[in-house]
PDB file with one MODEL, atoms N, CA, C and O in Angstrom:
MODEL        1
ATOM      1  N   MET A   1      11.533  30.423  76.040  1.00  0.00           N
ATOM      2  CA  MET A   1      11.344  31.687  75.337  1.00  0.00           C
ATOM      3  C   MET A   1      11.773  31.557  73.888  1.00  0.00           C
ATOM      4  O   MET A   1      11.033  31.955  72.988  1.00  0.00           O
ATOM      5  N   GLN A   2      12.958  31.008  73.646  1.00  0.00           N
ATOM      6  CA  GLN A   2      13.472  30.893  72.293  1.00  0.00           C
ATOM      7  C   GLN A   2      12.624  29.923  71.462  1.00  0.00           C
ATOM      8  O   GLN A   2      12.445  30.123  70.261  1.00  0.00           O
ATOM      9  N   GLU A   3      12.109  28.886  72.098  1.00  0.00           N
ATOM     10  CA  GLU A   3      11.273  27.919  71.391  1.00  0.00           C
ATOM     11  C   GLU A   3       9.990  28.578  70.890  1.00  0.00           C
ATOM     12  O   GLU A   3       9.528  28.295  69.785  1.00  0.00           O
ATOM     13  N   LYS A   4       9.419  29.459  71.713  1.00  0.00           N
ATOM     14  CA  LYS A   4       8.198  30.165  71.322  1.00  0.00           C
ATOM     15  C   LYS A   4       8.473  31.101  70.142  1.00  0.00           C
ATOM     16  O   LYS A   4       7.660  31.199  69.223  1.00  0.00           O
ATOM     17  N   GLU A   5       9.610  31.784  70.170  1.00  0.00           N
ATOM     18  CA  GLU A   5       9.991  32.662  69.064  1.00  0.00           C
ATOM     19  C   GLU A   5      10.190  31.867  67.784  1.00  0.00           C
ATOM     20  O   GLU A   5       9.810  32.319  66.703  1.00  0.00           O
ATOM     21  N   LEU A   6      10.788  30.682  67.901  1.00  0.00           N
ATOM     22  CA  LEU A   6      11.000  29.827  66.738  1.00  0.00           C
ATOM     23  C   LEU A   6       9.662  29.366  66.155  1.00  0.00           C
ATOM     24  O   LEU A   6       9.480  29.365  64.938  1.00  0.00           O
ATOM     25  N   GLU A   7       8.738  28.980  67.014  1.00  0.00           N
ATOM     26  CA  GLU A   7       7.409  28.581  66.542  1.00  0.00           C
ATOM     27  C   GLU A   7       6.709  29.723  65.837  1.00  0.00           C
ATOM     28  O   GLU A   7       6.055  29.515  64.815  1.00  0.00           O
ATOM     29  N   THR A   8       6.838  30.925  66.368  1.00  0.00           N
ATOM     30  CA  THR A   8       6.245  32.101  65.745  1.00  0.00           C
ATOM     31  C   THR A   8       6.867  32.359  64.378  1.00  0.00           C
ATOM     32  O   THR A   8       6.165  32.657  63.413  1.00  0.00           O
ATOM     33  N   LEU A   9       8.178  32.242  64.306  1.00  0.00           N
ATOM     34  CA  LEU A   9       8.883  32.469  63.047  1.00  0.00           C
ATOM     35  C   LEU A   9       8.493  31.435  61.995  1.00  0.00           C
ATOM     36  O   LEU A   9       8.293  31.783  60.831  1.00  0.00           O
ATOM     37  N   VAL A  10       8.386  30.189  62.386  1.00  0.00           N
ATOM     38  CA  VAL A  10       7.974  29.132  61.452  1.00  0.00           C
ATOM     39  C   VAL A  10       6.554  29.406  60.962  1.00  0.00           C
ATOM     40  O   VAL A  10       6.263  29.224  59.780  1.00  0.00           O
ATOM     41  N   ALA A  11       5.680  29.836  61.848  1.00  0.00           N
ATOM     42  CA  ALA A  11       4.305  30.151  61.464  1.00  0.00           C
ATOM     43  C   ALA A  11       4.269  31.321  60.483  1.00  0.00           C
ATOM     44  O   ALA A  11       3.488  31.313  59.531  1.00  0.00           O
ATOM     45  N   GLU A  12       5.106  32.318  60.714  1.00  0.00           N
ATOM     46  CA  GLU A  12       5.157  33.460  59.802  1.00  0.00           C
ATOM     47  C   GLU A  12       5.656  33.048  58.422  1.00  0.00           C
ATOM     48  O   GLU A  12       5.149  33.522  57.405  1.00  0.00           O
ATOM     49  N   ARG A  13       6.649  32.164  58.389  1.00  0.00           N
ATOM     50  CA  ARG A  13       7.165  31.692  57.101  1.00  0.00           C
ATOM     51  C   ARG A  13       6.093  30.924  56.346  1.00  0.00           C
ATOM     52  O   ARG A  13       5.913  31.122  55.144  1.00  0.00           O
ATOM     53  N   TRP A  14       5.374  30.040  57.053  1.00  0.00           N
ATOM     54  CA  TRP A  14       4.297  29.299  56.401  1.00  0.00           C
ATOM     55  C   TRP A  14       3.201  30.230  55.903  1.00  0.00           C
ATOM     56  O   TRP A  14       2.675  30.048  54.805  1.00  0.00           O
ATOM     57  N   ARG A  15       2.857  31.232  56.715  1.00  0.00           N
ATOM     58  CA  ARG A  15       1.823  32.179  56.327  1.00  0.00           C
ATOM     59  C   ARG A  15       2.220  32.918  55.053  1.00  0.00           C
ATOM     60  O   ARG A  15       1.403  33.082  54.146  1.00  0.00           O
ATOM     61  N   MET A  16       3.469  33.362  54.985  1.00  0.00           N
ATOM     62  CA  MET A  16       3.952  34.064  53.798  1.00  0.00           C
ATOM     63  C   MET A  16       3.947  33.137  52.584  1.00  0.00           C
ATOM     64  O   MET A  16       3.476  33.513  51.511  1.00  0.00           O
ATOM     65  N   ALA A  17       4.472  31.930  52.759  1.00  0.00           N
ATOM     66  CA  ALA A  17       4.543  30.977  51.643  1.00  0.00           C
ATOM     67  C   ALA A  17       3.145  30.603  51.144  1.00  0.00           C
ATOM     68  O   ALA A  17       2.906  30.563  49.937  1.00  0.00           O
ATOM     69  N   LEU A  18       2.234  30.334  52.061  1.00  0.00           N
ATOM     70  CA  LEU A  18       0.881  29.955  51.649  1.00  0.00           C
ATOM     71  C   LEU A  18       0.124  31.116  51.020  1.00  0.00           C
ATOM     72  O   LEU A  18      -0.658  30.912  50.091  1.00  0.00           O
ATOM     73  N   THR A  19       0.344  32.319  51.511  1.00  0.00           N
ATOM     74  CA  THR A  19      -0.302  33.495  50.922  1.00  0.00           C
ATOM     75  C   THR A  19       0.166  33.685  49.487  1.00  0.00           C
ATOM     76  O   THR A  19      -0.654  33.863  48.586  1.00  0.00           O
ATOM     77  N   LEU A  20       1.471  33.649  49.267  1.00  0.00           N
ATOM     78  CA  LEU A  20       1.995  33.839  47.922  1.00  0.00           C
ATOM     79  C   LEU A  20       1.598  32.681  47.008  1.00  0.00           C
ATOM     80  O   LEU A  20       1.338  32.894  45.823  1.00  0.00           O
ATOM     81  N   THR A  21       1.548  31.477  47.534  1.00  0.00           N
ATOM     82  CA  THR A  21       1.096  30.334  46.747  1.00  0.00           C
ATOM     83  C   THR A  21      -0.363  30.513  46.346  1.00  0.00           C
ATOM     84  O   THR A  21      -0.733  30.249  45.203  1.00  0.00           O
ATOM     85  N   GLY A  22      -1.186  30.960  47.280  1.00  0.00           N
ATOM     86  CA  GLY A  22      -2.597  31.211  46.983  1.00  0.00           C
ATOM     87  C   GLY A  22      -2.778  32.280  45.925  1.00  0.00           C
ATOM     88  O   GLY A  22      -3.622  32.149  45.039  1.00  0.00           O
ATOM     89  N   VAL A  23      -1.988  33.337  46.015  1.00  0.00           N
ATOM     90  CA  VAL A  23      -2.059  34.400  45.003  1.00  0.00           C
ATOM     91  C   VAL A  23      -1.691  33.845  43.629  1.00  0.00           C
ATOM     92  O   VAL A  23      -2.367  34.127  42.640  1.00  0.00           O
ATOM     93  N   MET A  24      -0.616  33.054  43.568  1.00  0.00           N
ATOM     94  CA  MET A  24      -0.198  32.488  42.279  1.00  0.00           C
ATOM     95  C   MET A  24      -1.250  31.542  41.726  1.00  0.00           C
ATOM     96  O   MET A  24      -1.537  31.566  40.529  1.00  0.00           O
ATOM     97  N   LEU A  25      -1.822  30.715  42.576  1.00  0.00           N
ATOM     98  CA  LEU A  25      -2.875  29.799  42.131  1.00  0.00           C
ATOM     99  C   LEU A  25      -4.097  30.562  41.614  1.00  0.00           C
ATOM    100  O   LEU A  25      -4.698  30.168  40.614  1.00  0.00           O
ATOM    101  N   ALA A  26      -4.462  31.643  42.287  1.00  0.00           N
ATOM    102  CA  ALA A  26      -5.598  32.458  41.838  1.00  0.00           C
ATOM    103  C   ALA A  26      -5.311  33.088  40.478  1.00  0.00           C
ATOM    104  O   ALA A  26      -6.179  33.105  39.605  1.00  0.00           O
ATOM    105  N   ILE A  27      -4.106  33.601  40.297  1.00  0.00           N
ATOM    106  CA  ILE A  27      -3.731  34.189  39.009  1.00  0.00           C
ATOM    107  C   ILE A  27      -3.788  33.133  37.910  1.00  0.00           C
ATOM    108  O   ILE A  27      -4.373  33.356  36.849  1.00  0.00           O
ATOM    109  N   TYR A  28      -3.178  31.991  38.174  1.00  0.00           N
ATOM    110  CA  TYR A  28      -3.136  30.933  37.166  1.00  0.00           C
ATOM    111  C   TYR A  28      -4.534  30.398  36.868  1.00  0.00           C
ATOM    112  O   TYR A  28      -4.898  30.234  35.703  1.00  0.00           O
ATOM    113  N   LEU A  29      -5.314  30.126  37.900  1.00  0.00           N
ATOM    114  CA  LEU A  29      -6.669  29.615  37.710  1.00  0.00           C
ATOM    115  C   LEU A  29      -7.524  30.638  36.958  1.00  0.00           C
ATOM    116  O   LEU A  29      -8.300  30.277  36.073  1.00  0.00           O
ATOM    117  N   GLY A  30      -7.378  31.908  37.314  1.00  0.00           N
ATOM    118  CA  GLY A  30      -8.106  32.955  36.603  1.00  0.00           C
ATOM    119  C   GLY A  30      -7.765  32.970  35.120  1.00  0.00           C
ATOM    120  O   GLY A  30      -8.649  33.114  34.275  1.00  0.00           O
ATOM    121  N   PHE A  31      -6.488  32.820  34.809  1.00  0.00           N
ATOM    122  CA  PHE A  31      -6.058  32.785  33.414  1.00  0.00           C
ATOM    123  C   PHE A  31      -6.650  31.577  32.699  1.00  0.00           C
ATOM    124  O   PHE A  31      -7.169  31.708  31.590  1.00  0.00           O
ATOM    125  N   VAL A  32      -6.577  30.402  33.323  1.00  0.00           N
ATOM    126  CA  VAL A  32      -7.114  29.181  32.711  1.00  0.00           C
ATOM    127  C   VAL A  32      -8.619  29.316  32.491  1.00  0.00           C
ATOM    128  O   VAL A  32      -9.126  28.911  31.445  1.00  0.00           O
ATOM    129  N   LEU A  33      -9.331  29.871  33.447  1.00  0.00           N
ATOM    130  CA  LEU A  33     -10.773  30.053  33.290  1.00  0.00           C
ATOM    131  C   LEU A  33     -11.089  31.034  32.170  1.00  0.00           C
ATOM    132  O   LEU A  33     -12.051  30.839  31.426  1.00  0.00           O
ATOM    133  N   LEU A  34     -10.295  32.078  32.047  1.00  0.00           N
ATOM    134  CA  LEU A  34     -10.500  33.006  30.929  1.00  0.00           C
ATOM    135  C   LEU A  34     -10.259  32.314  29.589  1.00  0.00           C
ATOM    136  O   LEU A  34     -11.012  32.517  28.637  1.00  0.00           O
ATOM    137  N   VAL A  35      -9.230  31.514  29.517  1.00  0.00           N
ATOM    138  CA  VAL A  35      -8.952  30.775  28.284  1.00  0.00           C
ATOM    139  C   VAL A  35     -10.111  29.832  27.965  1.00  0.00           C
ATOM    140  O   VAL A  35     -10.492  29.693  26.803  1.00  0.00           O
ATOM    141  N   ALA A  36     -10.667  29.193  28.975  1.00  0.00           N
ATOM    142  CA  ALA A  36     -11.732  28.214  28.760  1.00  0.00           C
ATOM    143  C   ALA A  36     -13.083  28.843  28.444  1.00  0.00           C
ATOM    144  O   ALA A  36     -13.835  28.322  27.621  1.00  0.00           O
ATOM    145  N   TYR A  37     -13.393  29.963  29.097  1.00  0.00           N
ATOM    146  CA  TYR A  37     -14.753  30.493  29.006  1.00  0.00           C
ATOM    147  C   TYR A  37     -14.873  31.881  28.372  1.00  0.00           C
ATOM    148  O   TYR A  37     -15.989  32.366  28.185  1.00  0.00           O
ATOM    149  N   ALA A  38     -13.788  32.514  28.045  1.00  0.00           N
ATOM    150  CA  ALA A  38     -13.859  33.853  27.438  1.00  0.00           C
ATOM    151  C   ALA A  38     -12.967  33.901  26.198  1.00  0.00           C
ATOM    152  O   ALA A  38     -12.080  34.747  26.082  1.00  0.00           O
ATOM    153  N   LYS A  39     -13.224  32.980  25.285  1.00  0.00           N
ATOM    154  CA  LYS A  39     -12.378  32.869  24.099  1.00  0.00           C
ATOM    155  C   LYS A  39     -12.380  34.152  23.270  1.00  0.00           C
ATOM    156  O   LYS A  39     -11.332  34.573  22.779  1.00  0.00           O
ATOM    157  N   GLU A  40     -13.544  34.774  23.111  1.00  0.00           N
ATOM    158  CA  GLU A  40     -13.607  36.018  22.326  1.00  0.00           C
ATOM    159  C   GLU A  40     -12.772  37.119  22.969  1.00  0.00           C
ATOM    160  O   GLU A  40     -12.047  37.842  22.285  1.00  0.00           O
ATOM    161  N   LEU A  41     -12.881  37.237  24.274  1.00  0.00           N
ATOM    162  CA  LEU A  41     -12.103  38.247  24.987  1.00  0.00           C
ATOM    163  C   LEU A  41     -10.606  37.975  24.846  1.00  0.00           C
ATOM    164  O   LEU A  41      -9.831  38.886  24.556  1.00  0.00           O
ATOM    165  N   MET A  42     -10.207  36.743  25.049  1.00  0.00           N
ATOM    166  CA  MET A  42      -8.789  36.396  24.991  1.00  0.00           C
ATOM    167  C   MET A  42      -8.233  36.510  23.570  1.00  0.00           C
ATOM    168  O   MET A  42      -7.035  36.727  23.387  1.00  0.00           O
ATOM    169  N   GLY A  43      -9.099  36.364  22.567  1.00  0.00           N
ATOM    170  CA  GLY A  43      -8.653  36.470  21.181  1.00  0.00           C
ATOM    171  C   GLY A  43      -8.628  37.888  20.652  1.00  0.00           C
ATOM    172  O   GLY A  43      -8.169  38.125  19.534  1.00  0.00           O
ATOM    173  N   ARG A  44      -9.113  38.828  21.437  1.00  0.00           N
ATOM    174  CA  ARG A  44      -9.163  40.227  20.993  1.00  0.00           C
ATOM    175  C   ARG A  44      -7.750  40.753  20.755  1.00  0.00           C
ATOM    176  O   ARG A  44      -6.866  40.604  21.598  1.00  0.00           O
ATOM    177  N   GLN A  45      -7.561  41.361  19.612  1.00  0.00           N
ATOM    178  CA  GLN A  45      -6.252  41.906  19.248  1.00  0.00           C
ATOM    179  C   GLN A  45      -6.033  43.256  19.931  1.00  0.00           C
ATOM    180  O   GLN A  45      -6.872  44.152  19.850  1.00  0.00           O
ATOM    181  N   ILE A  46      -4.902  43.381  20.598  1.00  0.00           N
ATOM    182  CA  ILE A  46      -4.533  44.652  21.228  1.00  0.00           C
ATOM    183  C   ILE A  46      -3.796  45.499  20.197  1.00  0.00           C
ATOM    184  O   ILE A  46      -4.143  46.654  19.946  1.00  0.00           O
ATOM    185  N   VAL A  47      -2.794  44.905  19.624  1.00  0.00           N
ATOM    186  CA  VAL A  47      -2.081  45.474  18.466  1.00  0.00           C
ATOM    187  C   VAL A  47      -1.912  44.305  17.493  1.00  0.00           C
ATOM    188  O   VAL A  47      -2.014  43.149  17.903  1.00  0.00           O
ATOM    189  N   PRO A  48      -1.660  44.584  16.229  1.00  0.00           N
ATOM    190  CA  PRO A  48      -1.500  43.466  15.282  1.00  0.00           C
ATOM    191  C   PRO A  48      -0.431  42.474  15.762  1.00  0.00           C
ATOM    192  O   PRO A  48       0.713  42.846  16.022  1.00  0.00           O
ATOM    193  N   GLY A  49      -0.832  41.215  15.870  1.00  0.00           N
ATOM    194  CA  GLY A  49       0.086  40.168  16.294  1.00  0.00           C
ATOM    195  C   GLY A  49       0.122  39.929  17.795  1.00  0.00           C
ATOM    196  O   GLY A  49       0.836  39.040  18.259  1.00  0.00           O
ATOM    197  N   LEU A  50      -0.632  40.701  18.557  1.00  0.00           N
ATOM    198  CA  LEU A  50      -0.650  40.528  20.018  1.00  0.00           C
ATOM    199  C   LEU A  50      -2.083  40.519  20.510  1.00  0.00           C
ATOM    200  O   LEU A  50      -2.773  41.538  20.473  1.00  0.00           O
ATOM    201  N   SER A  51      -2.527  39.347  20.976  1.00  0.00           N
ATOM    202  CA  SER A  51      -3.874  39.234  21.524  1.00  0.00           C
ATOM    203  C   SER A  51      -3.835  39.443  23.035  1.00  0.00           C
ATOM    204  O   SER A  51      -2.778  39.398  23.662  1.00  0.00           O
ATOM    205  N   LEU A  52      -4.993  39.668  23.585  1.00  0.00           N
ATOM    206  CA  LEU A  52      -5.093  39.823  25.039  1.00  0.00           C
ATOM    207  C   LEU A  52      -4.660  38.543  25.738  1.00  0.00           C
ATOM    208  O   LEU A  52      -4.038  38.595  26.799  1.00  0.00           O
ATOM    209  N   GLY A  53      -4.984  37.396  25.153  1.00  0.00           N
ATOM    210  CA  GLY A  53      -4.590  36.110  25.747  1.00  0.00           C
ATOM    211  C   GLY A  53      -3.085  35.946  25.845  1.00  0.00           C
ATOM    212  O   GLY A  53      -2.574  35.482  26.864  1.00  0.00           O
ATOM    213  N   ILE A  54      -2.367  36.327  24.787  1.00  0.00           N
ATOM    214  CA  ILE A  54      -0.904  36.233  24.806  1.00  0.00           C
ATOM    215  C   ILE A  54      -0.344  37.185  25.864  1.00  0.00           C
ATOM    216  O   ILE A  54       0.561  36.819  26.615  1.00  0.00           O
ATOM    217  N   LEU A  55      -0.880  38.400  25.923  1.00  0.00           N
ATOM    218  CA  LEU A  55      -0.411  39.372  26.910  1.00  0.00           C
ATOM    219  C   LEU A  55      -0.658  38.868  28.333  1.00  0.00           C
ATOM    220  O   LEU A  55       0.234  38.933  29.179  1.00  0.00           O
ATOM    221  N   LEU A  56      -1.854  38.371  28.593  1.00  0.00           N
ATOM    222  CA  LEU A  56      -2.151  37.863  29.939  1.00  0.00           C
ATOM    223  C   LEU A  56      -1.301  36.637  30.278  1.00  0.00           C
ATOM    224  O   LEU A  56      -0.879  36.472  31.422  1.00  0.00           O
ATOM    225  N   GLY A  57      -1.050  35.782  29.293  1.00  0.00           N
ATOM    226  CA  GLY A  57      -0.177  34.628  29.518  1.00  0.00           C
ATOM    227  C   GLY A  57       1.222  35.064  29.932  1.00  0.00           C
ATOM    228  O   GLY A  57       1.818  34.483  30.839  1.00  0.00           O
ATOM    229  N   ALA A  58       1.739  36.087  29.264  1.00  0.00           N
ATOM    230  CA  ALA A  58       3.059  36.616  29.631  1.00  0.00           C
ATOM    231  C   ALA A  58       3.016  37.231  31.028  1.00  0.00           C
ATOM    232  O   ALA A  58       3.973  37.107  31.793  1.00  0.00           O
ATOM    233  N   LEU A  59       1.910  37.893  31.360  1.00  0.00           N
ATOM    234  CA  LEU A  59       1.788  38.499  32.685  1.00  0.00           C
ATOM    235  C   LEU A  59       1.689  37.443  33.789  1.00  0.00           C
ATOM    236  O   LEU A  59       2.106  37.697  34.919  1.00  0.00           O
ATOM    237  N   VAL A  60       1.145  36.266  33.481  1.00  0.00           N
ATOM    238  CA  VAL A  60       1.130  35.169  34.457  1.00  0.00           C
ATOM    239  C   VAL A  60       2.565  34.782  34.797  1.00  0.00           C
ATOM    240  O   VAL A  60       2.899  34.572  35.964  1.00  0.00           O
ATOM    241  N   ILE A  61       3.405  34.689  33.781  1.00  0.00           N
ATOM    242  CA  ILE A  61       4.816  34.348  34.007  1.00  0.00           C
ATOM    243  C   ILE A  61       5.511  35.454  34.795  1.00  0.00           C
ATOM    244  O   ILE A  61       6.259  35.173  35.732  1.00  0.00           O
ATOM    245  N   VAL A  62       5.269  36.699  34.422  1.00  0.00           N
ATOM    246  CA  VAL A  62       5.878  37.828  35.135  1.00  0.00           C
ATOM    247  C   VAL A  62       5.406  37.849  36.590  1.00  0.00           C
ATOM    248  O   VAL A  62       6.192  38.143  37.491  1.00  0.00           O
ATOM    249  N   SER A  63       4.130  37.540  36.824  1.00  0.00           N
ATOM    250  CA  SER A  63       3.628  37.536  38.207  1.00  0.00           C
ATOM    251  C   SER A  63       4.341  36.474  39.042  1.00  0.00           C
ATOM    252  O   SER A  63       4.585  36.690  40.229  1.00  0.00           O
ATOM    253  N   ALA A  64       4.677  35.338  38.445  1.00  0.00           N
ATOM    254  CA  ALA A  64       5.434  34.312  39.176  1.00  0.00           C
ATOM    255  C   ALA A  64       6.802  34.856  39.572  1.00  0.00           C
ATOM    256  O   ALA A  64       7.261  34.622  40.690  1.00  0.00           O
ATOM    257  N   TRP A  65       7.448  35.572  38.676  1.00  0.00           N
ATOM    258  CA  TRP A  65       8.755  36.175  38.998  1.00  0.00           C
ATOM    259  C   TRP A  65       8.617  37.211  40.107  1.00  0.00           C
ATOM    260  O   TRP A  65       9.441  37.265  41.020  1.00  0.00           O
ATOM    261  N   VAL A  66       7.571  38.035  40.025  1.00  0.00           N
ATOM    262  CA  VAL A  66       7.364  39.083  41.038  1.00  0.00           C
ATOM    263  C   VAL A  66       7.094  38.459  42.404  1.00  0.00           C
ATOM    264  O   VAL A  66       7.657  38.897  43.407  1.00  0.00           O
ATOM    265  N   LEU A  67       6.244  37.447  42.448  1.00  0.00           N
ATOM    266  CA  LEU A  67       5.957  36.792  43.726  1.00  0.00           C
ATOM    267  C   LEU A  67       7.198  36.106  44.287  1.00  0.00           C
ATOM    268  O   LEU A  67       7.406  36.092  45.500  1.00  0.00           O
ATOM    269  N   ASN A  68       8.018  35.537  43.411  1.00  0.00           N
ATOM    270  CA  ASN A  68       9.286  34.945  43.846  1.00  0.00           C
ATOM    271  C   ASN A  68      10.202  36.023  44.419  1.00  0.00           C
ATOM    272  O   ASN A  68      10.854  35.805  45.440  1.00  0.00           O
ATOM    273  N   TRP A  69      10.253  37.168  43.774  1.00  0.00           N
ATOM    274  CA  TRP A  69      11.078  38.277  44.252  1.00  0.00           C
ATOM    275  C   TRP A  69      10.578  38.750  45.626  1.00  0.00           C
ATOM    276  O   TRP A  69      11.376  39.015  46.524  1.00  0.00           O
ATOM    277  N   ILE A  70       9.263  38.851  45.777  1.00  0.00           N
ATOM    278  CA  ILE A  70       8.694  39.283  47.056  1.00  0.00           C
ATOM    279  C   ILE A  70       9.114  38.322  48.173  1.00  0.00           C
ATOM    280  O   ILE A  70       9.533  38.762  49.243  1.00  0.00           O
ATOM    281  N   TYR A  71       9.004  37.012  47.928  1.00  0.00           N
ATOM    282  CA  TYR A  71       9.374  36.046  48.958  1.00  0.00           C
ATOM    283  C   TYR A  71      10.875  36.118  49.257  1.00  0.00           C
ATOM    284  O   TYR A  71      11.284  36.106  50.418  1.00  0.00           O
ATOM    285  N   THR A  72      11.677  36.193  48.214  1.00  0.00           N
ATOM    286  CA  THR A  72      13.134  36.249  48.413  1.00  0.00           C
ATOM    287  C   THR A  72      13.520  37.499  49.187  1.00  0.00           C
ATOM    288  O   THR A  72      14.353  37.442  50.092  1.00  0.00           O
ATOM    289  N   ARG A  73      12.927  38.608  48.841  1.00  0.00           N
ATOM    290  CA  ARG A  73      13.210  39.862  49.548  1.00  0.00           C
ATOM    291  C   ARG A  73      12.802  39.753  51.018  1.00  0.00           C
ATOM    292  O   ARG A  73      13.558  40.147  51.906  1.00  0.00           O
ATOM    293  N   TRP A  74      11.607  39.218  51.269  1.00  0.00           N
ATOM    294  CA  TRP A  74      11.131  39.038  52.638  1.00  0.00           C
ATOM    295  C   TRP A  74      12.067  38.119  53.414  1.00  0.00           C
ATOM    296  O   TRP A  74      12.429  38.414  54.553  1.00  0.00           O
ATOM    297  N   ALA A  75      12.457  37.006  52.797  1.00  0.00           N
ATOM    298  CA  ALA A  75      13.332  36.039  53.475  1.00  0.00           C
ATOM    299  C   ALA A  75      14.695  36.651  53.776  1.00  0.00           C
ATOM    300  O   ALA A  75      15.234  36.454  54.865  1.00  0.00           O
ATOM    301  N   ASN A  76      15.248  37.382  52.833  1.00  0.00           N
ATOM    302  CA  ASN A  76      16.584  37.951  53.026  1.00  0.00           C
ATOM    303  C   ASN A  76      16.604  39.089  54.039  1.00  0.00           C
ATOM    304  O   ASN A  76      17.583  39.250  54.768  1.00  0.00           O
ATOM    305  N   THR A  77      15.542  39.872  54.094  1.00  0.00           N
ATOM    306  CA  THR A  77      15.558  41.036  54.986  1.00  0.00           C
ATOM    307  C   THR A  77      14.938  40.756  56.347  1.00  0.00           C
ATOM    308  O   THR A  77      15.374  41.330  57.345  1.00  0.00           O
ATOM    309  N   TYR A  78      13.947  39.901  56.413  1.00  0.00           N
ATOM    310  CA  TYR A  78      13.239  39.680  57.671  1.00  0.00           C
ATOM    311  C   TYR A  78      13.540  38.305  58.270  1.00  0.00           C
ATOM    312  O   TYR A  78      14.014  38.205  59.402  1.00  0.00           O
ATOM    313  N   TYR A  79      13.267  37.269  57.519  1.00  0.00           N
ATOM    314  CA  TYR A  79      13.362  35.906  58.038  1.00  0.00           C
ATOM    315  C   TYR A  79      14.797  35.543  58.431  1.00  0.00           C
ATOM    316  O   TYR A  79      15.034  35.068  59.542  1.00  0.00           O
ATOM    317  N   ASP A  80      15.744  35.762  57.531  1.00  0.00           N
ATOM    318  CA  ASP A  80      17.137  35.394  57.818  1.00  0.00           C
ATOM    319  C   ASP A  80      17.677  36.143  59.040  1.00  0.00           C
ATOM    320  O   ASP A  80      18.423  35.578  59.841  1.00  0.00           O
ATOM    321  N   GLU A  81      17.298  37.411  59.176  1.00  0.00           N
ATOM    322  CA  GLU A  81      17.746  38.197  60.335  1.00  0.00           C
ATOM    323  C   GLU A  81      17.193  37.625  61.635  1.00  0.00           C
ATOM    324  O   GLU A  81      17.904  37.551  62.637  1.00  0.00           O
ATOM    325  N   ARG A  82      15.930  37.224  61.616  1.00  0.00           N
ATOM    326  CA  ARG A  82      15.322  36.628  62.817  1.00  0.00           C
ATOM    327  C   ARG A  82      15.975  35.289  63.147  1.00  0.00           C
ATOM    328  O   ARG A  82      16.185  34.980  64.319  1.00  0.00           O
ATOM    329  N   VAL A  83      16.297  34.495  62.134  1.00  0.00           N
ATOM    330  CA  VAL A  83      16.965  33.214  62.367  1.00  0.00           C
ATOM    331  C   VAL A  83      18.335  33.451  62.986  1.00  0.00           C
ATOM    332  O   VAL A  83      18.714  32.776  63.943  1.00  0.00           O
ATOM    333  N   ARG A  84      19.078  34.412  62.439  1.00  0.00           N
ATOM    334  CA  ARG A  84      20.409  34.740  63.008  1.00  0.00           C
ATOM    335  C   ARG A  84      20.293  35.151  64.465  1.00  0.00           C
ATOM    336  O   ARG A  84      21.098  34.735  65.298  1.00  0.00           O
ATOM    337  N   ARG A  85      19.291  35.968  64.774  1.00  0.00           N
ATOM    338  CA  ARG A  85      19.102  36.419  66.154  1.00  0.00           C
ATOM    339  C   ARG A  85      18.768  35.240  67.072  1.00  0.00           C
ATOM    340  O   ARG A  85      19.249  35.173  68.203  1.00  0.00           O
ATOM    341  N   LEU A  86      17.946  34.314  66.582  1.00  0.00           N
ATOM    342  CA  LEU A  86      17.587  33.152  67.393  1.00  0.00           C
ATOM    343  C   LEU A  86      18.790  32.231  67.629  1.00  0.00           C
ATOM    344  O   LEU A  86      18.918  31.623  68.691  1.00  0.00           O
ATOM    345  N   LEU A  87      19.660  32.139  66.632  1.00  0.00           N
ATOM    346  CA  LEU A  87      20.840  31.296  66.765  1.00  0.00           C
ATOM    347  C   LEU A  87      21.945  31.982  67.548  1.00  0.00           C
ATOM    348  O   LEU A  87      22.929  31.344  67.924  1.00  0.00           O
ATOM    349  N   GLY A  88      21.791  33.274  67.797  1.00  0.00           N
ATOM    350  CA  GLY A  88      22.776  34.013  68.575  1.00  0.00           C
ATOM    351  C   GLY A  88      24.041  34.356  67.810  1.00  0.00           C
ATOM    352  O   GLY A  88      25.119  34.472  68.393  1.00  0.00           O
ATOM    353  N   ARG A  89      23.905  34.518  66.505  1.00  0.00           N
ATOM    354  CA  ARG A  89      25.078  34.859  65.684  1.00  0.00           C
ATOM    355  C   ARG A  89      25.109  36.304  65.329  1.00  0.00           C
ATOM    356  O   ARG A  89      26.028  36.752  64.643  1.00  0.00           O
TER     357      ARG A  89
ENDMDL
END
């Protein structure tokens, strides 16, 4: 019984990690493709001294922090509790 629960928990962790990795890769790839193929769009000035490309580049970094926070929050509230329960602590 406990072995099956452990396998389920490991699968859930992989699913979460791969989902968040896929989201980050999509964000990054989307940004790179915009830089490569939409130069006019990325060069458009939003306010003097700030282009859309610079703003989106900063948002790529912020998205990495947000996705990291999501995983850490999930691990601390859900995953760690399940591990403790499986270990009987």
